[in-house]
N, C-alpha and C positions, 0 to 999 in steps of 0.2 A: 851161809847165805848172808851177804852183806846188807843188801837192801831189804827192807821189810815189806816191799810191795807184794811179792808173790805170797809170802806167808799170811799177811793180813788180808790180802785179796781173796785167797782161797778160803780162808776162815769166814770172811764176810759172805762169800758165795754159798758156802755150806749152810751157814746160819739162816740166811734169807730164804733159801730153798726149803729148809726144814720148817721154818715158821710159816711159809706160804702153802706148801704142799703137804706137810706132815699131818695137819688136822684132817684134811680130805682123805688121805691114805688111811689114817687110823680110824676115823669116825664115819667115813663115807661122805657122799655129796648131800649133806643135810641142808634143808632150806635156810636154817639159821646161819650156817656158814656163808651162804650166798648173801643173805641180808646184811651181815656184819663184815663181810669179806673186804670191802674197800677200806673201812676204818682200820681193821686189823692189818690189812696188807700195807697200807701207807705207813702205819705206825711201825710195822716190822722193817720196812725199808729204811725209814729214818733211823731207827734204833741200830740196825745193822751197819749203816754207813758211818756211824760214829767210830767204827773200827779204823776209818781213815785218820781220825784224830789221834788214836792210839799208835798208829803206824808212824805218824809224823812225830809224835812224842818220842817214840823209840829211836827214830832217826836223829832227832835232836840230841838225845843222850849219847848215841853212837858217835856223833860228830863233836862231842865235847861241850855241849850246851848251846851251840849256836845253830840256828836253822833259818836260812833266808826264806822270805815269802815264796819266791819262785821254786826253791828246792822243796819246801813244804807242800806247795801246791802240786808239784810234780809227783811227789809221793802219794798225795791224796787222790789225784787223778789216776795214777797207776793202780792203786788199790780199787778204786771205783771201776776202772775198766775191767780188771780181772773178775771182780764180783759180778759185774753186769753181763759179761760174756757167759759166765757160769749160769746166771739166772736166765738169760735168754735161751741157752741150750736146754736147761731143765724145763723151761716153759714149753718149748717145742716138743721135748720128749714126753712131758705130761699129756699134752693135747694129743700126741700121736698114740699114746697108750690108751687113753680113755675114749678116743674117737670123738664123734660129734655129740655124744651124750651130755658131756659137761657144758659145752657151749650152748646147747639147746636149753639146758636148765637155766643158764644165765639169761639167755634170750627171753625165755618165758617169764623170768623174774622181772626183767626190765619192762616187758610188755604189760605185765600186771601192775607195775608201779605207775606206768603212764595211764592205764585205764582206770586205776583207782585214785588218780590225783585230784579228782574233783573239778578238773578244768572243763571248759565247755566242749561240746562234741567236735566242733571244727578244729579246736586246738589239739585235741587228742588225735584226731584223724591226721593232722599235719605232722605231729610228732611221730606217729606210727609210720607214716609214709617216709619221713626222713630216716627213721631207723631201718626201714626195709631197704633203702638204698645202700646202707652200710652192711647189710647182711653178708655179702661175700667176704668182707674183711673180718667180720665177727667170727666166721668159721674158717678163716685161713690160719693155719697153725704157724706158718712163717711170719705172717703179719703180727700175730699175737706175741711171738717170740721177740720180734724187733721192737714192738711196743713196750714190752716188759724190760728189755735191755735199755731202751731210751729213758723210760721212767726212772729206773734205778740209777742210771748214769746221771741224769739231771739232779736227782736228789743228792747223790754222792758228790757231784760238782759243787752244789750249794754248801754242803757240809764241809767240803775241802777248802772252799774259799774262806769260810768263817774260821775254820781250824787253823789254816795257814796264817791268818791274820792274828789270831789269839796266841799261837805258839811263837810267833816272831817277836811279839811285843816284849816279853820278859827278857829275852836275850839282848834286845836293843837297849832296854833300860839298864841292864847290868853293865853293858859296854859304856854307856854314857856316864855312869857313876864312877867308872874306873879311871 
């Protein structure tokens, strides 16, 4: 396999899925997982997408030490796309397996947060009404899968842009010195 895209993309997809769904599978749908899920989830996504950096570094080594920004970005976006597709598919499968039980627990958690926010009654009623309008999307497995795909993809794109810029720089400096 010449390009590291598939290798690192599949690895990133596996890691993000294990970090996101593993605790729920192993420990169950505990309230503390829901409470800290967003922090852990976004952290896991950023951590996982650093594999795009390592894929670019691998590609730079394979190419003899030079990696253009566009080539590096292409590798990073490729890794990101593979990982994001795997994450989206796993999200759909997870929701399909657990059914509406998990989305309902999330829904109840967010309703309790709004109700316990200390805001005035009119503000709480408005927030709950807005949330109720989104209920069909909240329970749509396909929408949740697309949302998770898009979230991971955007995080991976940001990591890829920074990584491509960082990995391009040493090669340019080395060429300028020669």
